[in-house]
N, C-alpha and C positions, 0 to 999 in steps of 0.2 A: 577491351582488356589491355592492360598495360604491357610495355615491353618487358620481356623476361629473359634473363641470361641464365642458362642452365648451369649447374655446378661445373666448374673447371676441375677436373680430377687428374692429378699428376701423382705418380708413384713415389712416395717417400722423399720429401713430404708431399702430401696431396693438398693442393690449393683448391678450395671450393668457393667459387664466386658465382652468385646469381644476382642479376641486376634487373630491377623492375622500375619502370617509369612511374612515379607517383602521379595521382593519388592511389589509395588502397585499391588493389586489383579485385576484379571479380574472380575469386580464387578457385572455383570448383574444378575447372579443367586443369589449371596450372597446378593446383595442389595434388590432384590425382596423378598427374604426370610425375611430379617430384617424388611422391610416395612410391610410385611404381619404380622409379629410378632407384630409390633407397632400397627397395626390396631386392635389387640385383647386386647390392654391395654385400659381398659374402664375408667380409671381415671389417669390423669397425673398431679398431684398437683405441682404447681410451674413451670410447662411446661419444665422440664429439657430435654425432648426429642424433643423440638421444632425444633432443627436444623437437625433432622433426615430427609434425603431426599433432603436437600437444596444443597448438594454438591455430585458430582459423586464419590468423594473419601471418602468412608465411614469410613476410618481410622481416619478421622478428626471429625466424629460425636461424640457428647458427650457420653462418656462411651465406645467407641470403641477404642481399643488399638492394634496397629500392633506390632507383635513380638511374639516370642515363647521362654519361657513362658510369660504370661501377667505380666506387671510390674506396672500397674496403675489401679485404679478403681474409679468410681464415685458413689455417693449416690443419690437415688431417693426415692420419696414417692409415691408408686403405691398401691392404696388401693384395686384394684380389677383387675383380669385378667380372660378372658373368656376361650375359648378352645385353646389348642395348635394347631396352624395351620399346616395342612399337608405339606405345602410348606417348612416347616422346613427341610424336606428331601433334599432340594437343597443344603444344607450346607454339602457337601460331605466330607469336611476336618474338620468338627466340631470334637473337641476332648474333650471338657468339657462343660457340661450342668447342671446348677443348677437352677431349678424353684421351689424349695421347699417353703412351707409356704406361698402360695398365695391362690387365690380362683379359682384355675383351676378346670374345670368340663369337662364333656363329656369323650370321650375315648382317649387313647393314640394313636396318629396317627401311622399307620403301617410304614410310610415313615421314621420315626425316626430310626427304627431297620433295614430297608432294605437298605437305601441309605447312612446313616451317618457312613461309614465303619471305620472312624478313631476314633470313640468315645472311650474314656477311662473311663469317669466318667459321670454317669447319676443320678441326684437326683431330683425326682418328689414328694418327701415325703410331708405329711401334707397338702393335698389338698382334692378335692372331685372327683377325677378321678374314672370313672366307667368302666365296661366291663372287657375284658380280657387283658393279657399282650401279645401284638401281636408279639411274638417272635417265628417264625416257623423255620423249617429246612432250608428254603431258606435264612434266615437271616445270615449275616456274620459280626460279630463284633469281629475280632480277637484280638483287643487291649483292650477290655472292662475289667476293673478291679473292678469297683464299680457300683452296681445297687441298689439304695435306693428308695423304693416305699412304705414305711411304712405310716400308717394312711391315707388310701384312702378308696374307696368303690369298689376295684377291686375284681373280682370273677372268676369263672371257674378254669380250671386246671393250676397248675404251669407248664410252658412250658418245656418239656424235652430237647428241642433244646438249652437251656442255656448251656448244656454241650459242645456245639460247641465253646464256648468262653473259650479257654484254659488258658487265663491269669487272669480270674476272681478271686478275693480275698474276696469280701465281698458282700453279698446280705442281704437286710433287707426288708422283706415283712410283718412286724408286723402290726397287727390291720387292716386286710382286711377280705375278705370272700373267701380266696383262698382254694382250695383243689387240689388234684392231682389224675388223673385217675378216674374222677367222674363216678359212676355207679348208676343206679336206681335199688333198691331192694325193691319191693313193693312200698310203699309210702315214703321210707326213702332214703336220699342221702348218699352214701357211698364214701367219698373222701379220698383215700389212698395216703400216702406219697410215691411218685414214687422212685424206685431204682436209677433213674438218678441222684438224689442228691449225691449219693456216687460216681458218675462218673464225678463230676466236677473237675476243676483243682486241682492238689495236692498242689498248692500254696494257696488254700482257707484258710482264717484265721477265719472268723466269719460267722455264719448262724443264722438269726433271722426269725423264723416262728411262734412265739408265737401269741396268741389271734386270732386263725383262727378256722376252723372246720375240721381239718385233723383227719382222723380215720385210723384204721388198726394198724399194728405194725411198729416199727422203723426199716427201712431197715438196716441190719447188715453192708452193705458196706459203710454206712455213716461214720463209724469209720475207714474206709480206707483212709480218708482225714488226713494224718499224721501230717499236720501242723495246723490243726484246734485248735484254742485256746478258742473259745467261741461258745457254742451251746445252743440255746434257743428254745425249743419246748413246752413251758408251755401253759396252757389254751387251750388245744385241746381235742380230744377224742381218743388219742392213747391208744392202749391196748397191752397186751402181756408182754414180758420181756424186760429188758434192755440189749442190745447187749454188747459185749466186747468193752472196751473204748479206748481212744486215749491218748498216752503218753504225748503230749504237751498241753493237755486241761488245761485251767486255771479257766474257769467258765462253769458249767454244770447246766442248768435249764430244768427240766422235770416235774415241778409241775403241779398239777391240770389236770391230765389225768386219765386213768383207767389202769395204769400199774400194773401188778401182779407179782407173784412168788417172788423171793428173790433179795436182793441187790447183784450184782455180785462181786465175789472176785477180779476180774480184776480192780475194781475201785481203788484198792491200787497200781496200776501200773501207776498212773498219778502223778508223783512227783511234778509237778508244780501247781496242783489243789489248788485253794484258796477258792472256793465257790462251794458247791454242794447243790442243792435244788431239793429234790425228794418228797416234801410234797404233800398232797392231792391226793394220789394214793391208791392202795390196796396192797401195798407191805407186804409180810409176812416174817416169819423167825426172826432171831435175828440180832442185830447190830454187824457187823463183826469186828474182830480185825484188819482187813486189813487197816482200817482207820489210824491206828497208824503209818504207814509208810509215811503218807502224812505230811511232816514237814512244808509245806507252808499253810496248811489248816487254814482258819480263820472263816468260817461260814459253819455250817452243819444244814440243815433244813430237818427234817424227820417227822415232825408232820402230824397228820391226815392220818395215815396208819394203818396197822394191825400187827405191829411189836410186838414181845414178848421177854421174857427173861430179862436179867439184862443189865444195862449199863456197857459196858466193861471198866475195869480200864485202859486198854491200850490206851484209848482216851487221857489219861493224857500225853502221849508222843507227842501229837500234841501241841507243846509249843506255837504256834502262834494262837491257837484256841481262839476266842473271843465270838462267839455266837453259842449255841447248843440248838436247839428246837426239843424236842422229845415228845411234848405234844400230847394227843389224840391218844395213842397207847395202847397196852396191856402190858406195861413193869411192872416189879416188882423188888423187892429187894432194895438195898441201893444205894444212890447217892454217888459216889466216892468223896474223899476229893478235888481232883483237880478242881472240878467245882466251888469252892469258888471264883476262879479268873475269872469265866465266867459270861456272861449274859445267864442264862439258863432257859428253860421252860420245865417242865416235867409234867407227869400226876400225880394225887393225890395219886396213889397207890405205888409210889416210895418214900421211906423215906431217909432222909439225914443220912449218916454214922457219 
């Protein structure tokens, strides 16, 4: 059976692209899956899908393109889509799936992760999908590189079996209700960030887990992902300290948690860091001179912590620094002259030099 790319469906306009590697496919399973998919489209304004099913050669259907990679696409206006049909699992050579920004509901079908072993890209973001991520140890997606599930209603643990996908580079689970290793402690849910996150592919570039209810400490092995450039764990319930950091990191977001102790010296070993946001925690101690070695640094957000001492003059060595927010801490002393060129926000007990 040839490679098949399921329709990419985007809300207003909807781009539907299916790609199949020539020659003509053995269409029975693929055609059944596409027709089942069509049956879940609850509004087809302008009837651009009217020719689906009229020919046995689905490469001739509107929006279906044969070849790898796809070279053409069509535009549709589909205002509502129901559940993702389980029969989608018949598309065993499916390699690209984008169903983001529709009105998808119900659960993600298990068949998507069990049968579609050629998948490289899955985008189901910005829908109303509920339940868990049905990715277990039996799932095999060896080519998966992107898994985008942000802004849904997904819950339950983040599946540790994701570490089986050694090629994965980017996951985005932002704005869900996910936790990991859920445990009941009295009447409280304790959802900890599993150490499996640090066992993902070393090719991983970005992790988005903000706006969830993750508790516990940050697993130290997450910083073993040496190619990670973007980490966002903001707006959770993480506590403890900040582990040693990653040399290639460009953006680090850990704001609005319950992190304590001090800012680690190792943060100065991230020469590519352009943004660090540690605001809204309970960090103590002083602002370290280690920031001065970060020549690419543009934004430092440390407000709403329990930092003390003076603003280090060495921050002036960060020549690209544009925004420095130190407000709502216990800082004292003088504001160094270099801040004249910055957009700065400090607490009232710090005076300008």
